[in-house]
C-alpha positions in Angstrom: 27.5 2.8 13.3 25.5 1.0 10.5 26.5 0.9 6.9 26.5 -1.3 3.8 29.7 -2.2 1.9 29.9 -3.2 -1.8 32.2 -6.2 -2.4 33.9 -7.6 -5.4 32.9 -11.1 -6.6 36.4 -12.5 -6.5 39.1 -12.8 -4.0 38.7 -11.2 -0.6 35.2 -9.8 -1.4 33.7 -13.2 -2.2 35.4 -14.8 0.8 34.1 -12.2 3.1 30.5 -12.5 1.6 30.7 -16.3 2.1 31.9 -15.9 5.7 29.1 -13.7 6.9 26.7 -16.5 8.1 29.6 -18.1 10.0 30.4 -14.8 11.7 26.7 -14.3 12.6 26.0 -17.7 14.0 29.3 -18.5 15.5 28.8 -20.3 18.8 25.2 -21.4 18.0 25.1 -25.2 18.5 21.9 -25.5 16.5 23.1 -23.7 13.4 24.1 -25.8 10.3 26.5 -24.1 7.9 25.4 -23.6 4.3 27.4 -25.4 1.6 29.9 -22.7 0.9 31.2 -24.3 -2.3 27.7 -24.2 -3.8 27.3 -20.5 -3.2 30.8 -19.8 -4.4 30.1 -21.7 -7.6 26.9 -19.9 -8.3 28.4 -16.4 -7.7 31.8 -17.0 -9.4 32.6 -15.1 -12.6 33.2 -18.5 -14.3 29.5 -19.4 -14.0 28.1 -19.2 -17.6 25.0 -17.5 -16.2 27.0 -14.3 -16.0 27.6 -14.2 -19.7 24.2 -12.5 -19.8 23.8 -11.4 -16.2 25.6 -9.3 -13.6 25.8 -9.3 -9.8 26.9 -7.2 -7.0 27.5 -8.4 -3.5 26.8 -6.3 -0.4 27.6 -6.8 3.3 25.7 -4.9 6.1 27.8 -3.8 9.0 27.0 -2.7 12.5 29.6 -1.6 15.1 32.5 -3.0 13.0 30.8 -6.4 12.6 29.3 -8.0 9.5 25.6 -8.6 10.3 24.0 -9.5 7.0 24.6 -10.0 3.3 22.7 -9.7 0.1 23.4 -10.3 -3.6 21.8 -8.1 -6.2 21.6 -10.0 -9.5 20.3 -8.8 -12.9 19.5 -11.4 -15.6 19.5 -9.3 -18.8 18.5 -12.2 -21.0 15.3 -12.9 -18.9 14.4 -9.2 -18.9 14.9 -9.0 -22.7 12.8 -12.2 -23.4 10.1 -11.6 -20.9 10.0 -7.8 -20.8 9.7 -7.9 -17.0 12.0 -7.6 -14.0 11.7 -9.9 -11.1 13.2 -9.4 -7.7 14.5 -12.2 -5.5 16.1 -11.5 -2.2 18.7 -13.8 -0.6 19.8 -12.6 2.8 21.3 -13.7 6.0 21.0 -11.3 9.0 22.0 -11.4 12.6 19.4 -11.4 15.3 18.6 -7.9 16.6 
C-alpha cells in the first residue's frame, strides 16, 4: 500500500523526516549521509525565514516503509514582493 503522510516540523515528525535518507540507503557502502544538522536548522521553527514563510513536511510510504520525503515551502514575502510563485522540489526517493 502506498500513501503520503503529513508530518509536524518539530519533535518526532522532524526526526522522522531527517531519518528517511538513512532508511532508504541503509547498507549502501557508496552512500554518504547528508549533514542532518544543516537540514534540521533550515527546517526548524526557530529559523527567522519562517517569520514570513511556512512549510509542511511529507513522507511517502510503501508497504510500511518510508521511501521518500518532500518539503513544501511557501515564502510569502517573496510572493508579495515579486508577484510570482516559484516551485523548488527537494526530494529523496528509494530506488524502485
